[in-house]
C-alpha positions as CSV (number, residue, x, y, z in Angstrom):
1,X,27.0,-38.8,-32.4
2,X,28.8,-39.9,-33.9
3,X,29.9,-43.4,-34.3
4,X,34.0,-44.8,-33.3
5,X,35.6,-45.8,-31.2
6,X,35.8,-44.5,-27.4
7,X,39.8,-43.5,-26.6
8,X,40.9,-46.7,-24.3
9,X,42.4,-43.7,-21.7
10,X,38.4,-43.0,-21.0
11,X,37.3,-46.9,-21.8
12,X,39.6,-47.5,-17.9
13,X,37.9,-47.9,-15.3
14,X,34.1,-46.3,-14.9
15,X,34.9,-45.0,-18.4
16,X,37.9,-42.6,-17.5
17,X,41.1,-42.0,-17.5
18,X,42.6,-41.3,-14.3
19,X,42.8,-37.3,-15.4
20,X,39.4,-37.2,-16.7
21,X,37.9,-39.1,-13.3
22,X,40.2,-36.6,-11.0
23,X,38.4,-33.2,-13.1
24,X,35.3,-35.0,-12.8
25,X,35.5,-35.6,-8.7
26,X,36.9,-31.3,-8.1
27,X,33.9,-30.1,-10.7
28,X,31.6,-32.7,-7.9
29,X,33.6,-31.4,-4.3
30,X,33.3,-27.1,-6.6
31,X,30.2,-27.7,-6.4
32,X,29.3,-29.0,-3.0
33,X,30.7,-25.9,-1.8
34,X,29.1,-25.5,2.3
35,X,26.6,-22.8,2.1
36,X,24.9,-24.6,0.2
37,X,25.0,-28.3,0.8
38,X,23.7,-27.4,4.6
39,X,21.1,-25.3,3.1
40,X,20.0,-28.8,1.7
41,X,20.9,-31.3,3.9
42,X,20.0,-29.4,6.9
43,X,16.1,-27.8,5.7
44,X,17.6,-24.3,5.5
45,X,15.0,-23.7,2.9
46,X,11.7,-25.1,4.7
47,X,12.1,-23.5,8.0
48,X,14.8,-26.2,9.8
49,X,17.8,-25.2,11.8
50,X,21.4,-25.9,11.6
51,X,23.3,-28.5,12.9
52,X,25.5,-26.5,15.8
53,X,28.6,-25.3,13.3
54,X,30.9,-27.7,14.5
55,X,29.2,-30.5,13.0
56,X,27.1,-28.3,9.9
57,X,30.0,-29.5,6.8
58,X,29.3,-33.2,5.9
59,X,30.8,-35.8,4.4
60,X,31.1,-36.2,1.3
61,X,31.4,-39.5,-0.2
62,X,31.5,-39.4,-4.3
63,X,31.7,-42.6,-6.5
64,X,31.8,-41.9,-10.1
65,X,29.7,-44.8,-12.1
66,X,30.2,-45.3,-15.9
67,X,29.4,-45.0,-19.1
68,X,26.7,-46.9,-21.7
69,X,29.2,-49.8,-22.5
70,X,27.3,-49.5,-25.9
71,X,28.3,-45.7,-26.1
72,X,30.5,-45.3,-29.8
73,X,32.1,-42.6,-29.7
74,X,34.3,-40.3,-32.4
75,X,38.2,-40.4,-30.5
76,X,38.9,-37.6,-28.8
77,X,42.1,-35.3,-28.4
78,X,40.5,-32.8,-25.5
79,X,37.4,-34.0,-23.4
80,X,34.9,-32.0,-20.9
81,X,33.2,-32.2,-17.6
82,X,30.9,-30.1,-17.5
83,X,27.3,-30.0,-14.7
84,X,24.5,-29.9,-16.9
85,X,22.0,-27.6,-16.4
86,X,19.4,-27.7,-13.9
87,X,21.2,-30.2,-12.4
88,X,21.9,-30.9,-8.6
89,X,24.9,-32.7,-6.9
90,X,23.2,-34.2,-4.3
91,X,22.3,-38.5,-4.4
92,X,21.9,-39.9,-7.9
93,X,23.1,-37.2,-10.0
94,X,25.2,-36.7,-13.6
95,X,27.6,-35.3,-15.1
96,X,28.4,-34.2,-18.9
97,X,31.0,-35.4,-21.4
98,X,31.8,-32.9,-24.5
99,X,34.2,-33.5,-27.1
100,X,36.2,-29.9,-27.6
101,X,38.9,-31.2,-30.1
102,X,38.1,-35.2,-31.6
103,X,36.9,-35.5,-35.2
104,X,32.9,-35.1,-34.4
105,X,32.2,-33.3,-31.0
106,X,29.9,-35.7,-28.7
107,X,28.2,-35.1,-25.7
108,X,27.8,-37.8,-22.7
109,X,26.2,-38.0,-18.9
110,X,28.2,-39.8,-16.8
111,X,26.3,-41.6,-14.4
112,X,27.4,-39.9,-10.6
113,X,25.9,-40.7,-6.2
114,X,26.5,-37.7,-4.5
115,X,26.3,-39.3,-0.4
116,X,26.6,-36.5,2.2
117,X,27.3,-38.0,6.6
118,X,25.7,-36.4,9.2
119,X,24.6,-36.3,12.1
120,X,19.9,-36.8,12.1
121,X,17.4,-37.3,13.6
122,X,16.4,-41.3,13.1
123,X,13.5,-43.8,14.6
124,X,14.4,-45.4,17.8
125,X,11.6,-48.2,16.1
126,X,8.9,-48.3,13.9
127,X,6.7,-45.9,13.6
128,X,2.9,-45.4,11.7
129,X,1.0,-42.3,10.2
130,X,-0.8,-40.6,12.2
131,X,1.3,-41.3,15.0
132,X,2.4,-37.8,17.2
133,X,6.5,-38.2,18.0
134,X,8.3,-37.9,21.1
135,X,11.5,-37.8,22.1
136,X,12.2,-40.8,23.6
137,X,10.8,-42.3,19.4
138,X,13.8,-41.0,18.4
139,X,17.5,-40.6,18.7
140,X,20.8,-38.5,16.5
141,X,22.9,-41.1,14.3
142,X,24.9,-40.1,11.7
143,X,22.5,-40.7,8.1
144,X,23.4,-40.0,4.0
145,X,21.4,-37.0,4.4
146,X,20.9,-36.9,0.9
147,X,19.9,-40.8,0.9
148,X,16.3,-38.4,-0.2
149,X,16.0,-35.1,-1.5
150,X,13.3,-34.2,1.6
151,X,16.2,-33.0,4.4
152,X,16.3,-34.6,6.9
153,X,15.5,-32.6,10.1
154,X,18.2,-32.4,12.7
155,X,17.1,-30.6,15.8
156,X,14.3,-32.7,18.1
157,X,12.4,-29.1,18.4
158,X,11.0,-29.0,15.8
159,X,10.0,-32.9,15.2
160,X,8.5,-33.8,18.6
161,X,4.9,-33.1,18.8
162,X,4.4,-33.3,15.2
163,X,2.0,-36.1,13.5
164,X,4.0,-38.7,10.7
165,X,2.8,-38.3,7.7
166,X,4.7,-41.4,6.0
167,X,5.1,-44.6,9.2
168,X,8.8,-44.3,10.0
169,X,11.3,-48.0,10.3
170,X,13.5,-48.3,12.3
171,X,16.5,-46.0,12.3
172,X,15.0,-44.5,9.6
173,X,16.1,-40.9,9.4
174,X,12.9,-38.9,9.9
175,X,12.9,-35.8,6.9
176,X,10.3,-33.3,6.7
177,X,8.6,-35.4,4.1
178,X,7.3,-37.3,6.7
179,X,5.5,-34.8,9.2
180,X,2.1,-33.7,7.9
181,X,1.6,-30.1,7.2
182,X,0.6,-27.8,9.4
183,X,-2.4,-25.0,9.2
184,X,-1.2,-21.7,10.1
185,X,-4.2,-20.0,9.8
186,X,-7.7,-20.3,8.0
187,X,-9.0,-18.5,5.0
188,X,-11.1,-15.5,6.3
189,X,-7.9,-15.5,9.1
190,X,-6.0,-11.8,9.6
191,X,-3.0,-12.6,9.4
192,X,0.7,-10.9,10.4
193,X,2.3,-10.0,7.2
194,X,6.1,-9.7,7.0
195,X,7.2,-8.1,3.8
196,X,11.4,-8.0,3.1
197,X,13.5,-6.4,1.1
198,X,16.4,-5.5,0.5
199,X,18.1,-4.3,4.2
200,X,14.8,-3.2,5.3
201,X,10.9,-5.1,6.2
202,X,7.3,-3.8,6.2
203,X,4.2,-5.3,8.4
204,X,0.9,-5.4,8.2
205,X,-1.7,-7.1,8.8
206,X,-3.8,-8.9,6.0
207,X,-7.6,-11.0,5.4
208,X,-6.6,-14.1,4.5
209,X,-8.0,-15.7,1.2
210,X,-7.3,-19.3,1.5
211,X,-5.2,-21.1,4.1
212,X,-2.3,-21.2,4.9
213,X,-0.9,-24.1,4.2
214,X,2.5,-24.9,4.9
215,X,4.5,-24.9,2.4
216,X,2.3,-24.0,0.1
217,X,1.9,-20.6,-1.2
218,X,-1.1,-18.9,0.3
219,X,-3.1,-15.9,-0.7
220,X,-4.2,-12.6,1.9
221,X,-6.2,-9.1,1.4
222,X,-4.5,-6.0,2.4
223,X,-6.8,-3.7,3.7
224,X,-6.0,-1.0,0.7
225,X,-7.5,-4.8,-1.7
226,X,-4.1,-5.6,-2.3
227,X,-3.8,-9.2,-2.7
228,X,-0.6,-10.6,-2.0
229,X,1.2,-14.5,-2.4
230,X,3.2,-15.4,0.3
231,X,4.6,-18.0,2.4
232,X,2.8,-19.6,5.6
233,X,5.0,-18.9,8.8
234,X,3.8,-19.5,11.8
235,X,0.2,-18.9,13.5
236,X,-2.0,-16.4,11.3
237,X,1.9,-15.4,10.3
238,X,3.0,-15.1,7.0
239,X,6.4,-13.6,5.1
240,X,7.1,-12.7,1.3
241,X,9.7,-11.1,0.0
242,X,9.6,-8.1,-2.1
């Protein structure tokens, strides 16, 4: 990284001028399209149900941090914000800034915090690990869905009767990681396997080679001797994609 002073416009407030800050915010908002946000916030990828459509889009708040005060960057006429590969804008994250036109090219990372507020289940009172959740233990409240990586649960049907793997504090949002994983089948069981492809699905029985733990890949052997790997989704049921 070349030495030199950061341009005055970039050194203002949060390390950004108003124009560049607006670009950073817009990049973050563009990266937080509603379908992607909903999938993370409401646990679609992990089998959780979504909220009703009227409440399905979280209220987004974006806080832009400051560049490291120790940075000494060469002056730059054109700075481009970008989303680094593999970075998900959810909770605490970062956005890249790179110099495209200047005496020396440089690249730095700007801290950013994304909060996504929406209704989800919270604990009415403190609950210990190992306890079984009841309807009276939970209430719906607005929480920061992005506060933890694990999806927040919003549907009582996904929580009531489940065993807590981690303790909950009063008012804390219930996450999938708080719940003990269920075992849907054991090695040796006959399992109904549903294989899905582009526009079709095929179902058949197979013998489980491993235990079917919720959220973990399991292996089965078909009658023809083929070994398949998929995800347990219910009582003696497994799904896989072709």
